[in-house]
C-alpha positions in Angstrom: 73.7 -13.5 -6.1 71.9 -15.8 -8.5 71.0 -19.4 -8.0 70.8 -21.6 -4.9 74.2 -20.8 -3.5 75.0 -18.9 -0.3 76.1 -15.3 -0.4 79.8 -14.7 -1.1 80.5 -13.2 2.3 79.0 -16.3 4.1 80.9 -18.7 1.9 84.2 -16.9 2.6 83.6 -17.1 6.4 82.8 -20.8 6.1 85.9 -21.4 4.0 88.1 -19.7 6.6 86.6 -21.7 9.4 86.9 -25.2 7.9 90.3 -24.5 6.4 91.6 -23.5 9.8 90.5 -26.9 11.1 92.0 -28.7 8.1 95.3 -26.9 8.3 95.4 -27.6 12.1 95.0 -31.3 11.3 97.7 -31.3 8.5 100.2 -29.4 10.7 99.8 -32.1 13.4 100.9 -34.8 11.0 104.5 -33.5 11.2 104.7 -31.0 14.1 105.5 -33.5 16.8 108.4 -35.1 14.8 111.1 -32.6 15.9 109.9 -32.7 19.5 110.3 -36.4 20.0 113.7 -36.3 21.7 112.3 -33.8 24.3 109.2 -36.0 24.8 111.5 -39.0 25.2 113.4 -37.3 28.0 110.3 -36.1 29.8 108.4 -39.4 29.7 111.5 -41.6 30.3 110.7 -43.6 27.1 113.0 -45.6 24.9 113.5 -44.6 21.3 111.2 -47.3 20.0 108.5 -46.5 22.6 108.4 -42.7 21.8 107.9 -43.5 18.1 104.4 -44.6 19.1 103.5 -40.9 19.6 103.7 -40.7 15.8 102.5 -44.2 14.9 99.4 -44.1 17.1 98.2 -40.9 15.4 98.9 -42.2 11.9 97.2 -45.6 12.5 94.1 -44.0 14.0 93.8 -41.6 11.0 94.2 -44.4 8.5 91.7 -46.7 10.1 88.9 -44.1 10.7 89.2 -42.0 7.5 87.0 -44.5 5.5 84.3 -44.1 8.1 83.9 -40.4 7.3 81.6 -41.1 4.3 79.0 -43.1 6.2 79.1 -40.7 9.2 78.5 -37.7 7.0 75.5 -39.4 5.4 74.1 -40.6 8.7 74.5 -37.5 10.8 75.2 -34.7 8.3 78.5 -33.1 7.4 78.1 -30.2 9.7 77.5 -32.3 12.8 80.4 -34.6 12.0 82.7 -31.7 11.3 81.8 -30.0 14.6 82.3 -33.1 16.6 85.7 -33.7 14.8 86.9 -30.1 15.5 85.7 -30.2 19.1 87.2 -33.6 19.8 90.5 -32.8 18.1 90.9 -29.6 20.0 90.0 -31.1 23.4 92.3 -34.1 22.9 95.1 -31.7 21.7 94.9 -30.0 25.1 95.1 -33.4 26.8 98.2 -34.3 24.8 99.7 -31.0 26.0 99.2 -31.8 29.7 100.2 -35.5 29.5 102.6 -36.6 32.2 103.6 -40.1 31.0 104.0 -42.0 27.7 100.8 -44.0 28.1 98.6 -40.9 28.3 100.4 -39.3 25.4 100.0 -42.3 23.1 96.4 -42.7 24.0 95.5 -39.1 23.4 97.5 -39.0 20.2 95.4 -42.0 19.0 92.2 -40.2 19.9 93.6 -37.1 18.1 94.0 -39.1 15.0 90.5 -40.5 15.2 88.9 -37.1 15.5 91.1 -35.6 12.9 90.5 -38.2 10.3 87.3 -36.6 9.1 88.6 -33.0 8.8 90.3 -33.3 5.4 87.6 -35.3 3.4 84.7 -33.3 4.8 86.4 -30.0 4.3 87.1 -31.0 0.7 83.5 -32.0 0.0 82.1 -28.9 1.6 84.3 -26.6 -0.4 83.3 -28.5 -3.6 79.5 -28.2 -3.0 79.6 -24.8 -1.3 80.7 -23.0 -4.5 79.3 -22.7 -8.0 81.1 -24.7 -10.7 83.0 -21.7 -12.0 84.5 -21.0 -8.6 85.4 -24.5 -7.6 88.9 -24.3 -9.0 89.7 -21.4 -6.7 88.2 -23.2 -3.7 90.3 -26.3 -4.4 93.4 -24.1 -4.8 92.7 -22.8 -1.2 92.2 -26.4 -0.1 95.4 -27.5 -1.8 97.3 -24.6 0.0 96.3 -26.0 3.3 96.9 -29.7 2.4 100.4 -29.1 1.1 101.6 -26.3 3.4 100.4 -27.9 6.6 103.1 -30.7 6.7 105.7 -28.1 5.6 104.8 -25.7 8.4 104.7 -28.4 11.0 108.4 -29.1 11.6 109.4 -25.4 11.6 106.6 -24.5 14.0 107.3 -27.5 16.2 111.0 -26.8 16.3 110.5 -23.1 17.2 107.9 -24.0 20.0 110.1 -26.7 21.4 113.2 -24.6 21.4 111.6 -21.5 22.9 109.0 -23.0 25.2 108.5 -26.8 25.6 107.1 -29.7 23.6 103.8 -29.3 25.4 103.1 -26.2 23.2 103.3 -28.4 20.1 99.8 -29.6 21.1 98.5 -26.6 23.1 98.9 -24.3 20.0 95.8 -26.1 18.6 93.5 -24.7 21.3 92.9 -21.2 19.9 92.7 -22.4 16.3 90.3 -25.2 17.2 88.0 -22.9 19.2 87.8 -20.3 16.4 87.2 -23.0 13.8 84.4 -24.6 15.9 82.5 -21.4 16.5 83.0 -20.2 12.9 81.6 -23.5 11.5 78.8 -23.6 14.0 77.7 -20.0 13.2 78.1 -19.9 9.4 77.8 -23.4 8.0 74.1 -24.5 7.4 73.0 -28.1 7.8 72.9 -30.2 4.7 70.2 -32.9 4.2 71.8 -36.3 3.6 70.4 -39.7 2.5 71.5 -42.3 5.1 72.2 -45.9 4.4 72.8 -48.9 6.7 76.2 -49.3 8.3 78.3 -52.2 7.1 80.1 -53.3 10.2 81.7 -56.3 8.7 83.0 -54.4 5.7 84.4 -51.6 7.9 86.1 -54.2 10.2 87.8 -55.8 7.2 89.0 -52.5 5.8 90.2 -51.3 9.2 92.1 -54.5 9.7 93.7 -54.3 6.2 94.7 -50.6 6.7 95.9 -51.0 10.3 98.1 -54.0 9.5 99.5 -52.2 6.4 100.3 -49.1 8.4 102.0 -51.2 11.1 104.0 -53.0 8.5 105.2 -49.8 6.8 106.0 -48.1 10.2 107.9 -51.0 11.8 109.4 -52.6 8.7 112.5 -50.5 8.6 113.5 -51.3 12.2 112.7 -55.0 11.9 114.5 -55.7 8.6 111.2 -56.1 6.7 110.3 -59.5 5.5 113.2 -61.1 7.4 111.0 -60.5 10.4 108.1 -62.8 11.2 106.0 -59.9 12.5 106.2 -58.0 9.2 105.4 -61.1 7.2 102.3 -61.8 9.4 101.1 -58.2 9.1 101.5 -58.2 5.4 99.6 -61.5 5.0 96.8 -60.3 7.2 96.5 -57.0 5.4 96.4 -58.7 2.0 93.8 -61.3 3.1 91.6 -58.7 4.7 91.7 -56.4 1.6 90.8 -59.3 -0.6 87.9 -60.3 1.6 86.8 -56.6 1.8 86.7 -56.4 -2.0 84.7 -59.6 -2.3 82.3 -58.5 0.4 81.7 -55.1 -1.3 81.0 -56.8 -4.6 78.4 -59.1 -3.0 76.8 -57.1 -0.1 73.5 -55.3 -0.5 74.8 -52.2 1.3 78.6 -52.3 1.2 80.7 -50.0 3.4 82.3 -48.6 0.2 80.3 -48.7 -3.0 83.0 -49.8 -5.5 81.1 -48.3 -8.4 82.8 -45.0 -7.6 85.8 -46.5 -9.4 83.8 -46.9 -12.6 84.2 -43.1 -12.9 87.5 -42.7 -14.9 88.3 -39.3 -13.6 88.0 -40.4 -10.0 90.1 -43.6 -10.5 92.9 -41.9 -12.4 92.9 -38.9 -9.9 93.1 -41.4 -7.0 96.1 -43.1 -8.6 97.8 -39.8 -9.2 96.9 -38.9 -5.6 98.9 -41.9 -4.5 101.9 -40.6 -6.5 101.5 -37.1 -4.9 101.7 -38.8 -1.5 104.9 -40.6 -2.4 106.5 -37.5 -4.0 105.6 -35.0 -1.3 106.1 -37.0 1.9 108.9 -39.1 0.5 111.0 -36.1 -0.4 110.2 -34.4 2.9 111.3 -37.4 4.9 114.7 -37.4 3.1 115.7 -33.7 3.1 115.9 -33.0 6.9 118.1 -36.0 7.8 120.3 -35.3 4.7 120.8 -31.6 5.7 121.4 -32.5 9.3 123.7 -35.5 8.8 125.7 -34.6 5.7 125.7 -30.8 5.8 125.5 -30.2 9.6 122.5 -27.9 9.5 120.7 -27.1 12.8 116.9 -27.6 12.9 116.0 -23.9 12.4 118.3 -23.6 9.4 116.7 -26.8 7.9 113.3 -25.2 8.3 114.4 -22.0 6.6 115.9 -24.1 3.7 112.6 -25.8 3.2 110.5 -22.7 3.6 110.5 -21.9 -0.2 108.3 -25.0 -0.7 105.5 -23.1 1.1 106.3 -19.9 -0.9 106.0 -21.9 -4.2 102.7 -23.4 -3.1 101.3 -20.0 -2.1 102.4 -18.5 -5.5 100.9 -21.4 -7.4 97.6 -21.2 -5.5 97.1 -17.6 -6.6 97.6 -18.6 -10.2 96.1 -22.1 -10.6 92.7 -21.0 -9.1 92.2 -18.6 -12.0 93.4 -21.1 -14.6 90.9 -23.9 -13.7 88.1 -23.8 -16.2 90.2 -21.8 -18.7 93.1 -24.3 -19.2 92.7 -28.0 -19.8 93.4 -29.7 -16.4 95.5 -32.3 -18.2 98.0 -29.5 -19.2 98.2 -28.2 -15.6 98.6 -31.7 -14.2 101.3 -32.5 -16.8 103.2 -29.3 -16.0 102.9 -30.1 -12.3 104.4 -33.6 -12.8 107.1 -32.1 -15.1 108.0 -29.6 -12.3 108.3 -32.4 -9.8 110.4 -34.4 -12.2 112.7 -31.4 -12.7 113.0 -30.9 -9.0 113.9 -34.6 -8.3 116.4 -34.5 -11.2 118.1 -31.4 -9.8 118.3 -33.1 -6.3 119.8 -36.2 -8.0 122.7 -34.1 -9.2 123.7 -32.9 -5.7 127.1 -33.6 -4.1 128.8 -32.9 -0.8 130.0 -29.7 -2.4 126.5 -28.4 -2.9 124.9 -25.8 -0.7 121.4 -25.2 0.6 120.5 -23.0 -2.4 119.8 -26.2 -4.3 117.3 -27.2 -1.6 115.7 -23.8 -1.7 115.4 -23.7 -5.5 114.1 -27.2 -5.8 111.8 -26.6 -2.9 110.1 -23.6 -4.6 109.7 -25.7 -7.8 108.3 -28.6 -5.9 105.8 -26.4 -4.0 104.7 -24.7 -7.2 104.4 -28.0 -9.1 102.5 -29.8 -6.3 99.8 -27.1 -6.5 99.6 -27.4 -10.2 99.1 -31.1 -9.9 97.0 -31.3 -6.7 94.4 -28.6 -7.5 93.3 -29.9 -10.9 93.1 -33.4 -9.6 91.0 -32.3 -6.6 88.6 -30.5 -8.9 88.2 -33.1 -11.6 88.1 -36.2 -9.4 84.6 -35.5 -8.2 83.4 -33.5 -11.3 81.6 -36.4 -13.0 80.6 -38.4 -9.8 76.9 -38.2 -8.8 76.6 -36.2 -5.5 75.4 -39.2 -3.6 78.9 -40.6 -3.8 80.8 -37.5 -2.8 81.2 -38.2 0.9 82.7 -41.7 0.6 84.6 -40.8 -2.6 86.3 -38.0 -0.7 87.1 -40.3 2.2 88.5 -42.9 -0.1 90.7 -40.5 -2.1 92.0 -39.0 1.2 92.8 -42.5 2.4 94.7 -43.3 -0.8 96.8 -40.2 -0.4 97.6 -41.2 3.2 98.6 -44.7 2.0 100.8 -43.1 -0.6 102.4 -40.9 2.0 103.1 -43.8 4.4 104.4 -46.1 1.5 106.5 -43.3 0.1 108.2 -42.6 3.4 108.9 -46.3 4.0 110.1 -46.9 0.4 112.5 -44.0 0.2 114.0 -44.9 3.7 114.5 -48.5 2.7 116.0 -47.6 -0.6 118.3 -45.1 0.9 119.5 -47.3 3.7 120.1 -50.3 1.4 122.0 -48.2 -1.2 124.1 -46.6 1.5 125.3 -50.0 2.8 126.0 -51.3 -0.8 127.9 -48.2 -1.9 129.9 -48.1 1.4 131.0 -51.7 0.9 132.0 -51.1 -2.7 134.0 -48.0 -1.7 135.7 -49.8 1.1 136.8 -52.6 -1.2 139.0 -50.2 -3.2 140.7 -48.5 -0.3 144.2 -49.9 0.2 147.3 -48.2 1.8 149.4 -49.3 -1.3 146.9 -47.8 -3.9 148.9 -45.1 -5.8 145.7 -43.5 -7.2 144.4 -42.9 -3.7 147.7 -41.5 -2.5 147.8 -39.2 -5.5 144.1 -38.0 -5.0 144.3 -37.6 -1.1 148.0 -37.2 -0.2 146.8 -35.7 3.2 145.4 -39.0 4.4 147.8 -41.9 5.4 145.7 -45.1 5.5 148.4 -46.9 7.4 148.0 -44.5 10.4 145.2 -44.8 12.9 143.9 -41.3 12.5 144.1 -41.5 8.7 142.0 -44.7 8.7 139.5 -43.0 10.9 139.3 -39.9 8.7 138.9 -42.2 5.6 136.1 -44.2 7.3 134.3 -41.0 8.1 134.7 -39.7 4.5 133.6 -43.1 3.0 130.4 -43.1 5.1 129.6 -39.5 4.0 130.2 -40.3 0.3 128.1 -43.5 0.5 125.2 -41.6 2.2 125.3 -38.9 -0.5 125.3 -41.5 -3.3 122.3 -43.2 -1.6 120.3 -40.0 -1.4 121.1 -39.1 -5.0 120.0 -42.6 -6.2 116.7 -42.2 -4.3 116.0 -38.8 -5.8 116.7 -40.3 -9.2 114.1 -43.0 -8.6 111.6 -40.3 -7.6 112.4 -38.6 -10.9 111.6 -41.8 -12.8 108.3 -42.1 -10.9 107.3 -38.7 -12.1 108.1 -39.7 -15.7 106.2 -43.0 -15.4 103.1 -41.3 -14.0 102.8 -38.8 -16.8 100.8 -41.1 -19.2 98.1 -41.4 -16.5 97.3 -37.7 -16.9 96.3 -38.4 -20.5 93.5 -40.7 -19.3 91.7 -37.8 -17.5 88.7 -36.3 -19.2 88.7 -32.5 -19.3 85.7 -31.2 -17.3 85.2 -27.5 -17.8 83.1 -25.5 -15.4 79.5 -26.5 -15.8 76.3 -26.9 -14.0 76.0 -29.3 -11.0 75.4 -33.0 -11.8 71.7 -33.5 -12.7 71.2 -35.8 -9.6 72.5 -33.1 -7.3 69.8 -31.1 -5.4 71.9 -30.7 -2.2 73.1 -27.3 -3.3 69.6 -26.0 -2.7 69.7 -27.1 0.9 72.6 -24.9 1.5 70.5 -21.8 0.7 67.3 -23.1 2.2 68.4 -24.5 5.6 
């Protein structure tokens, strides 16, 4: 082994350890969703109260993710990663033995706090751990965990809840977390970092902006959005705090986030496309399960099986894309990825009530494959031209932007689908009259003048309206893919090369 990098065997063991922690974190973003009804019954909570099991986790992650960069510089990546893994594992166990709603929400909040550092630090370590020619493969492995984690979550959560209890949704983290902790402790060396003062005021402003934004996105659907005073206040506070944060970062001597990272074109464009990835991946995932359950009557395990090809597509792409990075222009890979996502959304927009789950499985495989083709090149190129001193905070910021895209995507598609459903249903109802000869000719089996006929027609109208609403939302996601394609052309191709001239931290990996 030439150069300052660790031996291949040690790098492999480090990769396995930190990816186990990262996947554990990603799985927990969705694993609790299917278990909510069971938790609600055990804790005697209302439907709105039990939703805080999800909300508290997401808000904690969103608020504390930007803190990762400073913590890694102040204490070192290894120490922060070990504390995050240990804290996440311990709190997961506490979630599993919670006996009331208050305990569960508190421990989920702490779980989100500890878990917020796992993804950005894992990404930076994998980038700096490997020589330039192998970074494409390492980012492919990282992408596999990032994309597959949320896909595995609902299926694993449904199986554990059905066969054991909802407590095992959290207890399953214990063996994984323990193995990841000791693997990281044993094989990952310390990395020297250059610390800088902590900007408490800047962090407070950013945390307030993100927290209010997340609350607005999470509660907007149930409170009718800006018709609600609460949502308007949260939006106003978020916008004001973000404005003050930007002004502060531009004028402070040691800002919480050094905005010069956005001067790097690759990082800025990759971050914008990361926002799109969040919308596409989580927006689609939030639509398909309720559509399959509500319109096609699929049970939870069948829904998990129908969505499994997404993981297969991701796995297949991971094998391929890691070998292509450095050989093929990343803009071509990213464009193909967006094209595949567009094709998948277009196919879903052509579904009808006569469709079967084969459409979901085919489009799922295409989407999983396409997301890897898009995510891996962006993860590789977003930090390729940044000086190493910015890597910690840049990774935290890019992860935060993906989280915001995910939250915004879920909220946007839900609002769009609900609104379209009510509009389409009202239009369909307007044309239904007992004396309409066209309707009598098309559906002679339904007599609108009879009570049971009217009930059957109402049921069918609701189903048709829901299907049209889902189709329209998938069409909008298709248009989003097309609109994002020009951004790919702004990326600068960065073939495998030597580390940035400012970067000496690679030597610490071998010397510590």
